[in-house]
Phi, psi and omega in degrees: 000127179293148179090000180245122178238112182296135179232104180293142176251183185294334180274009179062033175250138181283134172242154180240141172265120184249130175280112182238109181235119179304135178078003183285169173252134187234145173255132178230147167236128179235131187245140177289157181301130180056025179054037176299136181271068182257349182276004178263355178277127184307321182294329178281325175296317178297317180295319177299318178298319179293323178298314178300312181300318180300312183289322183296331179294323184264331182226083187297148172195165181251130171270107180282326177198152176207140177232122179250122178247167187306325185234009177194170174220156175239141180211145173241124180242152166240126180269161178301157185310320186258020189224131176235015190268072177284333184294322175297318180300313180295321180301315180292320177297312179298316179299311179303309182299313184295318181292329185258356181291141182303144183297336178300340180263358181270136175261175177297134184266127177291158178303317181296321178292323177298316181299328179270004181059038179265156174254171180254052179246000000 
């Protein structure tokens, strides 16, 4: 993801420096868990579209471009003038998609991912 520079801290956990400018245009790459090729399935493309629509109703932004490939997507967004919060938007999109994604695309969830309430999509 552009704008993210990993910065290790003393606990050996990765932290990211995020360029956050209200009203800016951002480029993102989002990859499916374990590079699962689930974004080529029509039902998942439709679900992804619904996830974007749901989030855009509550947190508006403009999708300038999007490319959806089987195991990842690229997207360019422009946020509203007074808003730089792309991370909340992505969290909500991922959450919506993961919760509603068919179980056939879910893999076994590790204990650490369960603890973080993460899905395997």
